[in-house]
C-alpha positions as CSV (number, residue, x, y, z in Angstrom):
1,X,-0.1,0.0,-0.1
2,X,1.2,3.4,-0.6
3,X,-0.4,7.0,-0.2
4,X,0.2,9.2,-2.8
5,X,-0.6,13.3,-2.9
6,X,0.8,15.9,-5.7
7,X,1.8,19.3,-5.1
8,X,3.3,22.4,-7.5
9,X,5.2,25.1,-5.9
10,X,2.5,27.3,-5.1
11,X,0.8,24.8,-2.9
12,X,4.2,23.7,-1.4
13,X,3.4,25.2,2.2
14,X,-0.1,23.0,2.4
15,X,2.0,20.1,1.2
16,X,4.2,20.5,4.2
17,X,1.4,21.2,6.4
18,X,-0.3,17.8,5.3
19,X,3.0,15.9,5.9
20,X,3.3,17.3,9.4
21,X,-0.2,17.4,10.5
22,X,-1.5,14.2,8.9
23,X,1.2,11.8,7.3
24,X,4.0,12.4,10.3
25,X,1.4,12.4,12.9
26,X,-0.1,9.3,12.3
27,X,3.4,7.7,11.7
28,X,2.1,6.5,8.0
29,X,5.2,5.3,6.4
30,X,4.4,4.5,2.8
31,X,4.0,7.9,1.3
32,X,5.2,9.5,-1.9
33,X,4.8,12.8,-3.1
34,X,4.4,13.6,-6.7
35,X,6.2,17.0,-7.2
36,X,5.4,19.2,-10.5
37,X,8.1,21.6,-9.8
38,X,11.9,20.4,-8.6
39,X,12.0,23.1,-6.3
40,X,8.9,21.7,-4.6
41,X,10.9,18.4,-4.2
42,X,14.0,20.0,-2.4
43,X,11.7,22.3,0.1
44,X,9.8,18.9,1.1
45,X,13.2,16.7,1.6
46,X,14.0,19.4,3.9
47,X,11.4,18.1,6.8
48,X,12.3,14.4,6.8
49,X,14.6,12.1,5.3
50,X,11.6,9.7,5.5
51,X,9.4,11.9,3.2
52,X,10.0,10.0,-0.7
53,X,9.7,12.5,-3.5
54,X,9.6,11.8,-7.2
55,X,9.6,14.7,-9.9
56,X,6.9,14.3,-12.1
57,X,7.9,16.7,-14.5
58,X,7.4,20.4,-15.0
59,X,3.8,21.6,-16.0
60,X,3.0,25.0,-17.2
61,X,2.1,27.1,-14.1
62,X,3.8,24.7,-11.3
63,X,5.2,27.7,-9.7
64,X,2.2,29.0,-8.9
65,X,-1.2,28.0,-7.2
66,X,-4.2,27.4,-9.4
67,X,-7.7,27.8,-8.7
68,X,-10.4,24.9,-8.7
69,X,-12.1,24.9,-12.5
70,X,-9.2,27.1,-14.3
71,X,-7.7,25.0,-17.2
72,X,-4.1,25.3,-15.6
73,X,-5.4,23.7,-12.5
74,X,-7.1,20.6,-14.4
75,X,-3.6,20.2,-16.0
76,X,-1.9,19.9,-12.8
77,X,-4.5,17.7,-11.2
78,X,-4.6,15.0,-14.2
79,X,-0.8,14.7,-14.0
80,X,-0.7,12.9,-10.9
81,X,-3.1,10.2,-12.3
82,X,-0.3,8.7,-14.2
83,X,1.9,8.3,-11.0
84,X,-1.2,6.4,-9.7
85,X,-1.5,4.0,-12.4
86,X,2.3,2.9,-12.3
87,X,1.8,2.3,-8.4
88,X,-1.2,0.1,-9.4
89,X,0.7,-1.8,-12.0
90,X,3.5,-2.4,-9.5
91,X,0.7,-4.0,-7.4
92,X,0.5,-1.2,-4.6
93,X,-3.1,-0.5,-3.3
94,X,-3.2,3.3,-3.6
95,X,-4.8,6.1,-1.3
96,X,-4.7,9.2,-3.2
97,X,-4.9,12.0,-1.0
98,X,-5.0,15.9,-1.8
99,X,-2.6,18.0,0.4
100,X,-5.2,19.9,1.8
101,X,-7.1,17.3,4.0
102,X,-6.5,16.9,7.5
103,X,-6.4,13.4,9.0
104,X,-8.2,13.2,12.5
105,X,-7.2,9.7,12.6
106,X,-5.2,7.5,10.4
107,X,-7.4,6.6,7.7
108,X,-5.9,3.2,6.6
109,X,-7.6,0.6,8.9
110,X,-11.2,1.9,8.0
111,X,-10.2,1.9,4.2
112,X,-8.6,-1.7,4.4
113,X,-11.8,-3.5,6.4
114,X,-13.6,-2.5,3.3
115,X,-11.0,-3.6,0.9
116,X,-12.7,-7.0,-0.2
117,X,-15.7,-5.5,-1.4
118,X,-14.8,-2.5,-3.2
119,X,-12.7,-1.6,-5.8
120,X,-12.5,2.3,-5.4
121,X,-13.6,3.9,-2.1
122,X,-14.4,7.4,-2.6
123,X,-15.0,10.4,-1.1
124,X,-18.8,12.2,-1.6
125,X,-18.7,15.9,-3.0
126,X,-22.1,16.9,-4.1
127,X,-25.4,15.8,-5.2
128,X,-24.3,16.8,-9.3
129,X,-23.8,13.4,-11.2
130,X,-21.3,14.5,-13.5
131,X,-19.2,15.9,-9.9
132,X,-20.6,13.7,-7.6
133,X,-17.5,12.2,-6.1
134,X,-14.2,13.9,-5.0
135,X,-11.1,13.2,-7.0
136,X,-9.0,14.4,-4.2
137,X,-9.4,11.5,-1.6
138,X,-9.9,7.9,-2.8
139,X,-8.4,4.3,-2.3
140,X,-8.0,2.0,-5.1
141,X,-7.4,-1.8,-5.0
142,X,-4.8,-2.7,-7.2
143,X,-6.5,-4.5,-10.1
144,X,-6.8,-4.1,-14.1
145,X,-10.4,-2.9,-13.5
146,X,-8.8,0.0,-11.4
147,X,-6.1,0.6,-13.9
148,X,-8.4,1.0,-16.7
149,X,-10.6,3.5,-14.5
150,X,-7.8,5.9,-14.4
151,X,-6.7,5.1,-18.0
152,X,-10.0,6.1,-19.3
153,X,-10.3,9.3,-17.1
154,X,-6.9,10.3,-18.7
155,X,-8.4,9.7,-22.1
156,X,-11.3,11.2,-21.9
157,X,-9.3,14.5,-20.4
158,X,-6.6,14.8,-23.2
159,X,-9.5,14.0,-25.9
160,X,-11.4,17.1,-24.3
161,X,-8.5,19.2,-24.0
162,X,-8.5,19.5,-20.5
163,X,-11.9,21.9,-20.6
164,X,-13.1,20.2,-17.4
165,X,-11.7,19.3,-14.2
166,X,-10.1,15.7,-13.2
167,X,-13.3,15.3,-11.0
168,X,-15.6,15.1,-14.2
169,X,-13.6,12.9,-16.1
170,X,-13.3,10.6,-13.0
171,X,-16.9,10.8,-12.3
172,X,-17.7,10.0,-15.9
173,X,-15.0,7.3,-16.2
174,X,-16.5,5.5,-12.9
175,X,-19.9,5.6,-14.1
176,X,-18.6,3.7,-17.4
177,X,-16.7,1.5,-15.6
178,X,-19.3,0.2,-13.1
179,X,-22.0,-0.3,-15.7
180,X,-19.6,-1.9,-18.3
181,X,-17.3,-3.9,-16.2
182,X,-18.8,-4.1,-13.0
183,X,-16.3,-2.1,-10.9
184,X,-17.2,-2.2,-7.3
185,X,-17.7,1.4,-6.1
186,X,-17.8,2.2,-2.4
187,X,-19.2,5.7,-1.1
188,X,-17.5,6.8,1.9
189,X,-19.9,7.8,4.6
190,X,-20.2,12.0,5.0
191,X,-20.3,12.1,8.3
192,X,-16.6,10.5,8.8
193,X,-15.1,11.4,5.5
194,X,-16.8,14.6,5.2
195,X,-15.8,17.0,2.2
196,X,-15.7,20.9,3.0
197,X,-19.2,21.6,2.1
198,X,-20.2,19.1,4.8
199,X,-17.7,19.6,7.6
200,X,-17.5,23.6,7.5
201,X,-20.9,24.5,5.9
202,X,-23.4,22.0,7.0
203,X,-21.4,21.4,10.3
204,X,-21.7,25.2,10.8
205,X,-17.6,25.3,11.9
206,X,-16.2,28.6,11.6
207,X,-13.7,27.9,14.3
208,X,-11.7,25.1,16.0
209,X,-14.2,24.6,18.9
210,X,-17.4,24.8,16.9
211,X,-19.4,21.4,17.4
212,X,-16.2,19.2,17.4
213,X,-16.5,16.2,15.3
214,X,-15.5,12.7,17.3
215,X,-16.6,10.6,14.3
216,X,-14.5,12.4,11.5
217,X,-11.6,10.4,10.4
218,X,-10.8,13.1,7.9
219,X,-11.9,16.7,6.8
220,X,-11.5,18.0,3.5
221,X,-10.7,21.6,3.1
222,X,-12.2,22.3,-0.5
223,X,-15.4,24.1,-1.4
224,X,-13.5,27.2,-0.9
225,X,-11.4,29.6,-3.2
226,X,-7.7,30.3,-3.2
227,X,-4.6,28.9,-1.4
228,X,-4.8,31.7,1.0
229,X,-8.3,31.0,2.2
230,X,-7.5,27.3,2.6
231,X,-4.6,28.5,4.7
232,X,-6.2,30.9,6.7
233,X,-9.4,28.5,7.4
234,X,-6.7,25.5,8.2
235,X,-5.1,27.7,10.5
236,X,-8.3,28.6,12.4
237,X,-9.4,25.0,12.8
238,X,-6.2,24.3,14.5
239,X,-5.2,22.1,11.2
240,X,-1.7,23.6,10.5
241,X,1.5,22.8,12.2
242,X,3.8,24.8,9.9
243,X,5.9,27.4,12.1
244,X,7.4,29.2,9.0
245,X,8.0,31.6,7.6
246,X,9.8,33.3,10.4
247,X,8.3,31.5,13.3
248,X,5.1,32.0,12.6
249,X,3.9,30.5,15.8
250,X,7.0,30.5,17.9
251,X,9.1,33.6,17.3
252,X,10.5,35.0,20.3
253,X,9.9,38.7,21.5
254,X,7.0,38.9,19.2
255,X,4.3,40.7,21.0
256,X,0.4,40.8,20.1
257,X,-2.9,42.3,21.0
258,X,-6.7,41.4,20.6
259,X,-9.4,43.9,20.6
260,X,-13.2,44.4,21.5
261,X,-15.5,43.6,18.6
262,X,-17.7,46.4,18.1
263,X,-21.2,44.9,17.5
264,X,-22.5,45.8,14.1
265,X,-24.2,44.0,11.2
266,X,-22.4,46.3,8.8
267,X,-19.7,44.3,6.8
268,X,-17.7,47.9,6.0
269,X,-17.5,49.2,9.7
270,X,-16.0,45.6,10.8
271,X,-13.5,45.7,8.2
272,X,-12.7,49.5,9.0
273,X,-12.5,48.4,12.6
274,X,-10.2,45.5,11.9
275,X,-7.9,48.0,9.5
276,X,-8.0,50.4,12.7
277,X,-6.5,47.8,14.7
278,X,-3.8,46.7,12.4
279,X,-2.9,50.4,12.3
280,X,-2.7,50.5,16.1
281,X,-1.0,47.2,16.3
282,X,2.1,48.7,13.6
283,X,2.3,51.8,16.0
284,X,2.7,49.6,18.9
285,X,4.9,47.0,17.3
286,X,2.7,44.4,17.7
287,X,0.3,41.8,15.6
288,X,-3.5,41.7,15.9
289,X,-5.3,38.4,16.9
290,X,-8.7,38.6,15.2
291,X,-11.7,38.6,17.0
292,X,-14.9,36.7,16.0
293,X,-16.7,38.6,13.6
294,X,-20.8,39.1,13.4
295,X,-22.5,36.9,10.6
296,X,-23.7,38.5,7.7
297,X,-26.7,36.5,6.1
298,X,-25.4,33.0,7.9
299,X,-26.7,30.6,10.1
300,X,-24.2,31.2,12.7
301,X,-23.9,34.4,14.8
302,X,-20.2,34.4,15.0
303,X,-18.0,34.0,11.9
304,X,-14.2,33.9,11.2
305,X,-12.6,36.6,8.8
306,X,-14.1,35.2,5.7
307,X,-17.3,36.3,6.4
308,X,-16.0,40.0,6.0
309,X,-13.1,39.5,3.3
310,X,-14.8,37.5,0.3
311,X,-12.7,34.4,0.0
312,X,-11.8,35.4,-3.8
313,X,-10.1,38.5,-2.2
314,X,-7.9,36.5,0.2
315,X,-4.7,36.8,-2.0
316,X,-4.7,40.4,-2.2
317,X,-5.8,41.0,1.5
318,X,-2.9,38.8,2.9
319,X,-0.3,40.6,0.3
320,X,-1.1,43.9,2.6
321,X,-2.4,42.5,5.8
322,X,-1.1,39.0,6.0
323,X,2.2,40.0,8.1
324,X,0.1,41.9,10.5
325,X,-2.2,39.6,11.9
326,X,-2.7,36.1,13.3
327,X,-6.2,34.1,13.1
328,X,-8.6,33.9,16.2
329,X,-7.4,30.6,17.2
330,X,-3.9,31.4,17.4
331,X,-3.4,31.9,21.0
332,X,-5.0,28.3,21.2
333,X,-2.2,26.7,18.9
334,X,0.3,24.6,21.0
335,X,3.3,25.8,18.9
336,X,2.9,28.9,20.3
337,X,4.9,29.9,23.5
338,X,3.5,28.8,26.9
339,X,4.4,32.4,28.2
340,X,2.2,33.9,25.5
341,X,-0.4,31.6,26.1
342,X,-0.6,31.8,29.5
343,X,-3.7,34.5,30.4
344,X,-1.9,35.5,33.5
345,X,0.5,37.1,31.4
346,X,-2.0,39.3,29.7
347,X,-3.2,42.9,30.3
348,X,-6.5,44.7,29.6
349,X,-6.2,48.2,29.1
350,X,-8.8,51.0,27.7
351,X,-7.7,53.8,25.4
352,X,-9.7,56.9,24.6
353,X,-7.8,58.1,21.9
354,X,-4.7,57.4,19.7
355,X,-2.7,60.1,21.0
356,X,-1.2,58.1,24.0
357,X,0.3,55.2,21.9
358,X,3.9,56.1,22.9
359,X,3.2,56.0,26.4
360,X,1.3,52.8,26.1
361,X,4.3,51.1,24.2
362,X,6.3,52.0,27.0
363,X,4.3,51.4,30.1
364,X,3.0,47.9,28.9
365,X,5.6,46.7,26.7
366,X,6.7,44.0,29.2
367,X,3.0,42.2,28.3
368,X,3.0,39.6,25.9
369,X,-0.9,40.1,24.8
370,X,-2.8,43.2,25.4
371,X,-6.3,43.2,25.2
372,X,-7.4,46.8,24.0
373,X,-10.9,48.4,24.3
374,X,-11.1,51.6,22.7
375,X,-13.4,54.1,21.2
376,X,-13.7,53.5,17.3
377,X,-14.5,57.2,16.3
378,X,-11.9,59.1,18.0
379,X,-9.3,56.9,17.3
380,X,-8.1,57.8,13.6
381,X,-5.2,56.0,12.4
382,X,-3.4,55.5,8.8
383,X,-1.9,52.1,7.6
384,X,0.5,52.7,5.2
385,X,-1.4,54.0,2.0
386,X,-4.8,53.1,3.7
387,X,-6.5,56.1,5.3
388,X,-8.7,54.6,7.9
């Protein structure tokens, strides 16, 4: 048996996190990364000599992340199928797993328990027939049936010039193989192998402590656009274990501030207040730890950053503000030093204006976390080119 994942350079931090938080954590030894860019292989080998990497050849745009449904995304995702076929032909049962998946438990025990009755075990993704099963998590029994299944998916993609996603072609090939050759298909339980729609949206999970899923084996961080959004949501749910760059969690001497969220239904006001807090943090030489935001037209009352920053805009938001904030769940991550996480070392202060920031910085600099309460309308601040 072998677990296979593929990555390009654009998703390399997600790949590293997948290895640390899922593969290494659960001591899965037979694991192979297919790298679509040589630099991705070099980075992965830095983390462990037990990471087996194989350079799968440069694909166009392998140096940057690609969004779901884009043509370049389709070409990248199809490249991994040829290597899965190679493993199947060598007699290996294969678990293909995307790098945006978090393993709560080692999934191999559950998958092997159904091996006799299933040629393919695959994650459900949506009700649409053409896209029903997720192409990012499936377990294949080594046989001529599964080899021919993937060959057909590749043939469909190449003859259609990659106009659709690999998920579309895989689902088409599955339906054909089931009806024509009697391929034994097993759909994985949604409650234990949930996709992003089931785990995050239907489960109403905005933060790490929202409705903990005791029965979940994995959670797929899909149904979201952009690498920046995936990264942020993984951090917010404590799925993230990458302490780079620059000691994201563990940097010594770094200080933080939290702030009271003004209760307002306005998206613009919440975003404005966030920018003001970022400005204050910059002047106090600290980073903002995000609050919970008040939801806009959603089922749950308190939401994460993606409720006020559209996920399609997260790349731009990260580019400007990414170095100046941390997610709400940051202070609950075990990679953060204990002296920072210890609430006895925090200090609550209230300020009426922004004129006395210098004295605040000198008087309270010894506290790793400042919990600020201040008058929003009297505290004006400029952040870079932003007039807030």
